[in-house]
C-alpha positions as CSV (number, residue, x, y, z in Angstrom):
1,M,197.3,125.9,64.9
2,D,197.7,127.2,61.3
3,F,200.1,124.3,60.6
4,W,197.3,121.6,61.4
5,K,194.8,123.6,59.5
6,R,197.0,123.3,56.5
7,Q,197.5,119.7,56.8
8,F,193.7,119.2,56.7
9,S,192.7,121.7,54.2
10,E,190.9,120.9,51.1
11,S,194.0,121.9,48.9
12,R,196.9,119.7,49.2
13,S,200.6,120.9,48.8
14,G,203.4,119.0,47.2
15,P,205.2,118.1,50.3
16,Q,201.7,116.9,51.6
17,L,201.4,114.5,48.6
18,V,205.0,113.3,49.0
19,F,204.2,112.4,52.8
20,D,200.9,110.8,51.7
21,V,202.5,108.6,49.2
22,T,205.4,107.8,51.4
23,F,203.5,106.7,54.5
24,G,200.3,105.6,53.0
25,I,201.4,103.7,50.1
26,L,205.3,103.1,49.8
27,L,206.1,102.3,53.5
28,P,203.3,99.9,54.0
29,I,204.4,97.9,51.0
30,I,207.9,98.0,52.1
31,C,207.0,96.9,55.7
32,L,205.1,93.8,54.3
33,I,207.9,92.8,52.1
34,A,210.6,93.2,55.0
35,D,208.1,91.9,57.5
36,P,210.1,89.5,59.9
37,I,207.8,89.4,62.9
38,V,204.2,90.9,62.6
39,F,202.4,88.8,60.0
40,S,205.1,86.6,58.4
41,S,207.1,84.1,60.7
42,G,210.8,84.7,60.3
43,I,213.9,83.3,61.8
44,G,212.6,84.0,65.1
45,G,209.6,81.9,64.9
46,R,206.0,82.7,65.2
47,A,204.8,86.0,64.1
48,S,202.9,88.1,66.7
49,L,199.8,88.7,64.4
50,F,199.9,85.6,62.3
51,E,196.4,84.6,62.9
52,Y,195.5,87.9,61.5
53,R,197.8,87.5,58.3
54,F,194.9,87.2,55.8
55,F,193.0,90.1,57.3
56,G,196.1,92.2,57.6
57,Y,197.5,91.6,54.0
58,T,193.8,92.3,52.6
59,E,193.3,95.6,54.5
60,I,196.8,96.9,53.6
61,G,196.4,96.0,50.1
62,L,192.9,97.4,49.8
63,G,194.0,100.7,51.6
64,V,197.0,101.2,49.2
65,L,194.9,100.7,46.1
66,V,192.1,103.0,47.5
67,L,194.4,105.7,48.5
68,S,196.3,105.5,45.3
69,Y,193.0,105.8,43.4
70,F,192.0,109.0,45.4
71,L,195.3,110.7,45.2
72,I,195.5,110.2,41.5
73,F,191.8,110.9,40.3
74,R,190.6,113.0,43.2
75,K,187.1,111.5,42.7
76,T,184.9,111.1,45.7
77,S,182.0,108.8,46.6
78,S,180.4,107.2,49.6
79,W,182.2,103.9,49.0
80,L,185.6,105.6,48.7
81,A,185.1,107.6,51.9
82,G,184.1,104.4,53.7
83,L,187.1,102.5,52.5
84,L,189.5,105.3,53.4
85,V,187.9,105.4,57.0
86,A,188.5,101.5,57.2
87,G,192.1,102.3,56.2
88,A,192.5,104.8,59.0
89,L,191.0,102.6,61.6
90,F,193.1,99.6,60.6
91,S,196.4,101.4,60.6
92,L,195.6,102.9,64.0
93,V,194.6,99.6,65.5
94,L,197.7,97.9,63.9
95,G,199.9,100.5,65.3
96,A,198.5,99.9,68.8
97,A,198.7,96.3,68.5
98,I,202.5,96.3,67.7
99,F,203.4,99.2,69.7
100,P,205.3,97.2,72.4
101,L,207.3,95.4,69.5
102,S,208.0,98.7,68.1
103,I,209.4,100.2,71.4
104,L,211.6,97.1,71.8
105,G,212.8,97.4,68.0
106,L,213.8,101.1,68.6
107,V,216.9,99.5,70.5
108,I,218.1,98.0,67.3
109,G,217.1,100.7,64.9
110,I,214.2,99.1,63.2
111,G,211.3,100.1,65.7
112,I,210.6,103.3,63.7
113,L,209.1,101.0,61.0
114,G,206.8,99.7,63.7
115,L,205.5,103.3,64.3
116,S,204.6,103.8,60.8
117,P,201.0,102.6,61.0
118,F,200.1,105.7,63.1
119,L,201.5,108.0,60.4
120,S,199.5,105.8,57.7
121,A,196.5,106.5,60.0
122,L,197.1,110.2,59.8
123,V,197.4,110.0,56.0
124,F,194.0,108.2,55.6
125,A,192.3,110.4,58.1
126,R,193.5,113.6,56.1
127,N,192.1,112.0,52.9
128,V,188.8,111.0,54.5
129,I,188.3,114.8,55.4
130,R,189.2,115.9,52.2
131,C,186.9,113.3,50.4
132,Q,184.1,114.3,52.6
133,R,184.6,118.1,52.1
134,S,184.5,117.3,48.3
135,F,180.9,115.9,48.9
136,R,179.7,119.0,50.3
137,S,181.2,121.2,47.3
138,T,179.7,119.0,44.5
139,E,176.2,118.0,43.5
140,H,176.9,114.4,44.4
141,R,176.5,114.4,48.2
142,G,178.0,111.6,50.3
143,S,175.8,109.8,52.5
144,A,177.2,109.2,56.0
145,A,175.2,106.0,56.3
146,L,176.6,104.6,53.1
147,T,180.1,105.6,54.1
148,T,179.6,103.6,57.5
149,V,178.2,100.6,55.6
150,F,181.3,100.4,53.3
151,C,183.7,100.8,56.2
152,V,182.0,98.1,58.1
153,L,182.1,95.8,55.1
154,A,185.7,96.7,54.3
155,L,186.8,95.7,57.7
156,G,183.9,93.0,58.4
157,I,184.3,90.7,55.4
158,P,188.0,90.2,55.6
159,L,187.8,89.6,59.3
160,S,185.0,87.1,59.3
161,L,187.0,85.3,56.6
162,Q,190.0,85.2,58.8
163,I,188.1,84.0,61.8
164,A,186.5,81.3,59.8
165,G,189.8,80.2,58.2
166,N,191.5,80.1,61.6
167,H,188.8,77.8,62.8
168,V,189.1,75.3,60.2
169,A,193.0,75.6,60.3
170,H,193.2,74.9,64.1
171,A,191.0,71.8,63.5
172,A,192.9,70.5,60.6
173,M,196.2,71.1,62.2
174,H,195.1,69.3,65.5
175,D,194.1,66.3,63.3
176,V,197.5,66.3,61.8
177,T,199.5,66.6,64.8
178,A,197.4,64.6,67.3
179,G,194.8,62.7,65.4
180,S,194.8,59.2,64.0
181,D,196.3,58.5,60.5
182,E,192.9,58.7,58.8
183,Q,192.1,62.1,60.4
184,A,195.6,63.3,59.3
185,A,195.0,62.0,55.7
186,R,191.6,64.0,55.5
187,A,193.2,67.1,57.1
188,M,196.0,67.5,54.8
189,P,194.1,68.5,51.7
190,K,192.4,71.2,53.8
191,L,195.7,72.6,55.1
192,R,197.0,73.1,51.5
193,I,193.7,74.8,50.4
194,I,193.8,77.3,53.4
195,R,197.5,77.7,53.4
196,P,197.3,81.4,54.1
197,F,195.5,80.6,57.4
198,V,198.1,78.0,58.5
199,D,201.2,78.5,60.7
200,S,203.4,75.8,59.5
201,D,205.9,76.3,62.4
202,E,203.3,74.4,64.5
203,L,204.3,71.3,62.8
204,V,208.0,72.0,63.5
205,F,207.1,72.6,67.4
206,A,205.0,69.3,67.3
207,Y,208.0,67.5,65.6
208,R,210.4,68.8,68.1
209,S,208.4,67.6,71.1
210,E,207.1,64.4,69.6
211,D,208.7,60.9,70.9
212,S,206.9,58.7,68.2
213,T,208.9,57.8,65.4
214,E,205.7,57.1,63.3
215,R,204.2,60.6,64.2
216,R,207.5,62.4,63.5
217,E,207.5,60.8,60.1
218,R,203.9,62.1,59.5
219,L,204.7,65.5,60.6
220,K,207.9,65.6,58.5
221,T,205.8,64.6,55.3
222,A,203.1,67.0,56.1
223,Y,205.4,69.8,56.6
224,R,207.3,69.0,53.1
225,A,203.9,68.9,51.5
226,M,202.7,72.3,52.8
227,T,206.0,74.2,52.3
228,G,208.3,72.1,50.1
229,R,211.1,72.4,52.8
230,S,212.7,70.0,55.2
231,I,211.2,70.1,58.6
232,E,214.8,69.6,60.0
233,D,216.1,72.7,58.2
234,R,213.2,74.8,59.7
235,L,213.9,73.3,63.1
236,D,217.7,74.4,62.9
237,E,216.5,78.0,61.9
238,L,214.2,78.3,65.0
239,S,216.8,76.8,67.2
240,D,219.6,79.4,66.4
């Protein structure tokens, strides 16, 4: 019991700071860079959470920045508490979403990275508590309502943009893969503009199953315009 009290006490120890920096800042960045299957499509094909890529990158980046600010400056406010709560909730949901992949990954020794969001959630929760306790010990009292508002905004705005971007991306991708030449010509500029929301491997899968030489050429051209790569090379990677 004393152990957990120390973990969430208002004062922090050196080992706790190291833990927070490691699992709240460094490891999330490393996981994003080395990510082969969660948000980024690697050799194995479509990422499991690709359709939430923009949302995930935004939340992780925001969480790293906010946690770094709090750990360095130790300043408290309603908006800061709200963003830390958002970081805790996002980390917890992300850990649950990729938990099956993490269990499978333990077999090859990388699944432990998939469990790191749960530790990140613990880091954010601890700092939320410390931030709120500082409210009560200073003249600048934090508002629970404002904290909730900032948490909802931090999660809701990126998620809304993700959903809207996915809708546009799906419609434009359909026009390129199955529409007329005129529809494909109108859709291509949209795909380039909303590139973070588009899974270019959909073009590869459509190319693989397409029998029409004319449509295959269109897909080949579209893929190169989007990625700068050969669609045949990517097809070989996915077939390995």
